[in-house]
Structures are given as structure tokens and as C-alpha cells.
NUBA-917665 format. One line per 5 residues: number of its first residue (from 1); their letters; for each residue x, y, z of C-alpha. Coordinates in pm, 1 decimal. Each point is the difference from the previous one (the first is absolute). Layout:
NUM> A> X/Y/Z  ... .
***
This chain:
1> MGQLI> -2426.3/-1340.1/1729.8  150.5/343.5/-183.0  -40.3/14.8/-380.7  341.7/-8.7/-209.1  186.0/239.3/-102.9 .
6> WSLWG> 22.4/-68.4/-357.6  333.5/220.9/-105.6  170.3/-165.3/302.8  -80.9/-351.5/-147.0  113.4/155.7/-376.6 .
11> NYMAL> 322.7/87.4/180.6  91.1/-314.7/73.8  -86.6/-127.3/-318.0  151.5/205.1/-231.0  322.6/-49.7/162.5 .
16> TSAAA> -77.2/-418.7/0.7  -80.8/111.9/-374.7  343.7/194.6/-32.7  215.3/-346.8/157.0  -230.2/-225.4/-252.6 .
21> IMDGG> 33.4/237.7/-300.1  393.9/62.8/57.3  94.3/-394.2/21.7  -193.4/-34.3/-353.9  141.8/299.2/-139.9 .
26> LWSIL> 363.5/-130.3/105.7  -84.5/-375.3/-162.1  -127.1/142.1/-308.4  326.8/203.0/-18.1  187.4/-320.1/43.6 .
31> YNYPT> -218.5/-170.4/-223.8  -189.1/183.1/-248.3  -305.1/-249.8/-42.8  -321.9/172.7/-114.6  -365.1/-75.6/118.3 .
36> VDQLR> -74.2/-74.8/-435.2  256.6/-157.0/-212.8  -176.3/216.9/-257.2  121.1/302.6/233.8  354.6/-99.7/-33.0 .
41> GLPIY> 141.9/169.9/-320.0  -176.3/320.5/148.0  331.7/307.1/23.9  -127.2/23.4/397.5  130.6/-393.7/15.7 .
46> NGVSW> 314.9/82.5/-190.9  314.0/49.1/203.6  -103.7/78.7/317.3  -361.7/-127.0/118.2  -161.2/399.8/33.1 .
51> PGMLS> -370.2/-124.0/159.1  277.3/-176.9/321.1  238.7/295.8/-11.9  -321.6/261.1/36.4  -141.8/-241.3/269.6 .
56> MIFAL> 263.9/17.3/226.4  78.6/336.7/-29.9  -396.1/18.3/67.5  88.4/-135.9/301.0  222.9/195.2/121.5 .
61> VTVAF> -222.2/263.6/-27.1  -277.8/-189.2/171.7  202.6/-8.5/334.9  75.8/364.3/0.4  -357.6/118.7/-85.5 .
66> ERSLR> -76.7/-215.8/315.3  264.5/82.8/235.7  71.9/337.1/-69.4  -178.5/198.6/-257.6  -372.1/-76.6/52.1 .
71> PPVGL> -192.6/86.6/-332.4  -373.4/8.9/77.1  -131.9/-343.7/9.6  -190.8/38.8/-361.4  294.1/68.4/-171.9 .
76> RAVFY> 137.7/-299.0/147.4  -275.3/-176.8/-144.5  52.5/123.1/-383.4  371.1/-56.2/78.9  0.2/-383.2/133.7 .
81> LIVSL> -276.7/-53.4/-305.2  237.7/86.7/-252.1  302.1/-176.1/171.1  -218.4/-300.2/-2.5  -99.5/58.6/-365.8 .
86> IGFLQ> 411.9/-2.2/-60.5  39.0/-292.9/166.1  -223.8/-221.4/-120.0  247.7/0.2/-345.5  246.8/-189.9/118.2 .
91> FSTVV> -55.9/-341.7/150.2  221.5/-4.6/293.4  -167.0/336.7/151.1  -376.4/-115.9/-34.0  7.4/-82.6/367.9 .
96> GAQCY> 132.0/347.1/77.2  -241.6/125.3/-179.2  -312.2/-203.0/114.1  118.1/131.3/363.1  31.0/398.2/-194.4 .
101> FCTSI> -339.6/-59.0/-113.3  -178.1/-120.1/312.1  183.6/293.2/183.8  -140.7/266.3/-214.0  -318.3/-130.9/57.4 .
106> VFMTA> 30.1/11.8/373.5  104.1/375.6/-65.2  -343.6/63.4/-255.9  -140.4/-51.5/303.6  173.1/169.0/258.6 .
111> AFKGE> -89.4/259.6/-247.7  -344.2/-52.6/-17.5  -51.7/7.4/370.0  166.7/323.3/42.0  322.6/-98.9/192.5 .
116> TGELD> 280.4/216.7/-89.0  317.1/-222.5/26.9  120.8/136.7/344.0  -14.9/-239.7/257.6  -112.3/255.5/323.2 .
121> EDRKM> -262.0/144.4/-177.3  -159.6/-366.1/-170.4  16.7/-95.3/335.8  -218.6/299.0/182.0  -205.2/-45.8/-384.0 .
126> VAEQN> -55.8/-375.2/82.8  -60.8/42.7/414.8  -266.5/282.5/-62.1  -191.9/-210.8/-230.1  -6.4/-303.2/243.2 .
131> RGVA> -130.3/287.6/277.3  -290.4/32.1/-266.3  -91.4/-379.9/-21.1  77.1/-84.8/325.5 .
***
């Protein structure tokens, strides 16, 4: 059995995280319900839920990152960590934020293993590592 290509797994996790936080962002706009009642008086929750709106925007940026832009793996890890921290501010986006946090860990692992995020290059690298082990 071959080794895991972390960036490929992170790609799928990022798209799943985007769907989860997009759903939570929509619910946060329809029903403005923050995690803690003391946060309800803050300006970011008056009128429109800014954490929910930002989560939906970042979900669209995630799809662009994973489908066409393809920034370096380390940059994706940091971006997804920031998105997860913003997602934790709103109760309805917490599940998506947890998904983004796990995605960030996967991309950090890929960066530390030397993966580039380009599928063909990563497959060759993993195949060469497997030849040395076998």
C-alpha cells in the first residue's frame, strides 16, 4: 500500500468544509444566533451577521483555491486556520469551522512533508518514497 497524499486529502476536506460553512453561514444570516449571549450586543452581530457573511465569502474563496488558483500548501493551511477562527464566532458555523481546522492540520502536514499541492508531482514524490521503503 502506498502512503497518503496529504494535499489530495486536504483538497477534498477543504471542499467539504466549504459546503459545511456555507450552510452554516446561510443559517446565520437567516437566524442571527451567536455562540454566547454576551456577544449578541457587539457591533458585528447588529443587523447582518458579519461572521456568517465572511464565512460564506471564504467558502467561495475556498472553492476557487481548490479548483483553479492552487496557492502553495502552507498558504492554504494558514488561510483555512483563519477561516476556522472566524467560523467559531457564530454558533451555526461551528461545524464548518471544525472542518476547516482539521483541513488546516492536513495542509500543515502536507507542507511539512514537502508536498507542493500539484497532484502529479505529489504522486511521483510518494512513489519515490515507497521505492526506498520496499
